[in-house]
C-alpha positions, 0 to 999 in steps of 0.5 A: 508486506503483502500488497493490499488488493481489492477483490471486488469490494462487497459493501453489502456485507457491511452496509451500503457504500457511503450510506452510513450517515452516522459514520460520515458526519463529524460528531459534535465535540466539546472544546478541547475534546479529541476527535476519534477516528480509525485507521485500518492498515493494509497489513501487519505493522511494518516500515511502510507504516512508520510515519503513522506510529511516529505521529502517534508516539510523538503526539502529532495526532493529539496536536491536531486534535485527533485520537486515532485508533490503528487497526490491522485487517482481518477478513475484511480489507481496509478498502472495504471498511473505508468504502462502507464508512466503518473506518475513516481512513485506510492504507491501500494501493493504487491498483485497489483504488483504481479497481474500486472506482471502476466498480463505482465504489467511492474510495479516494487516495489522499496521500502517497506513502512512497513515491515510486513502486519498489515492488517486483518479483523476487526469487531465491538465487538458487532458482536461477531466475535472472530475468522474466524469461526465467519465469518460464517453467516456474511456479508463481505464488500469488494472492488471488488478485486480478492484476497479477497475471497481466503484470506477469504477462507484461514483464515477460512479453518485454523479453519475448517470453511465454507467460503460458509456461508459468504455473500460478498458484495461490500461496495465501498468507504463507511468507515468501521464504517458507513458500520458496522452500516448498513449491513456489519459485517466485513471488511479488514482494516489496523489496523494502521489507521482504528484500531487506529481510532476505539480506538479514537472513543471508539469503541470496535472491534475484529481483525483477522490479516492475518499473524496470520493464514498464513505466506504467507500472511505476504507481503509488503503493501504498497510499492513504485512502478515505471515503469520498463522501467522508472527505466532503463532509469533514475536510477539517478532520481529513486535513488534521489526519494527513498533516499529522502523518505528514509530520510523522513521515517527515520525521522518519525521513530525517530520523530513521534510527529513532523512527525504527525505535518508535515503530518497534516500541509501538508494535512490539511484535517487531522486537525480534526483527530489530535488524530488519526494521532498522535496515528497512527504515534506512532503505525507505527514508529516501523513498518516502518523498523521493523526487516529489516537492513534499511527502504525499504528493501525487501526479495525475499522469501516474494514475492515468498511466496505470489505469491505461495498463489496467484497461488494456489488460481488461482489469477495468472496463470503464473510463477512468478519471484520474482527477477523481481518484486522488487529491493533493489538497491535504498534503500540499505545502 
């Protein structure tokens, strides 16, 4: 599960952001006709997406009057498609939404998939990296996001280590295990997928979780997004979508084994990774809602803290209004 990052969304490549009126207005429907909408994932299907596939397989979307097409991203990200009105819903991350809004792009978070940040820097145990101090003299495999180096700097500075001694290279779509056996010493991953995969492979790894080094790095990743104009124009559909996936994630919390089976059936490319899917589902079942009053709820303080971090590190430049970046309207009990 790579982190979906917004690389300065270029809506000109698609259409003017939010100005595609045909995609923003709710089409007229005949009675009992299902409303067609598109969800763009942030990456290939994995256990971050289980609630979506459960909602599809268990008929929750249909129950709420929706016909949902689930797509995986190619050259264009979920953020870009949602911003341009080419997809009604997407899966993204708080860092992407924060950066997008700083650039005046009207994407908005409508529900947190996982309550606390489970990502961090992982390395094979043989690399000898037991703390951020160990990053010195090592090579980091990144994916070209502007937030990566500030985060490396932040966790290293906690241990008075020198970030200038880290070599940063872009490893693109190369998976962690392949890259680690070549020229990469550590990478930024979700433990709930890549960490669990290490367990299933029998690989010994070290992990430095971001939340252990800076409370401002405990942010929402991943999350659901929609275009702000679309939200205002068709609240009924947004509510139906979020209630459907909420039922899906609530089911995944209560039935991790059955949910893993559903994910594999809906995404057959995961069939060869059954052990990984099942173990990852067990890991995430208590992470989806965690300490929130219900699944999907977001806290303004989390948005403010991370925006402060991004502004301090000059990733964003403008004043950030947390209340404009997210809403709990569609997931509240």
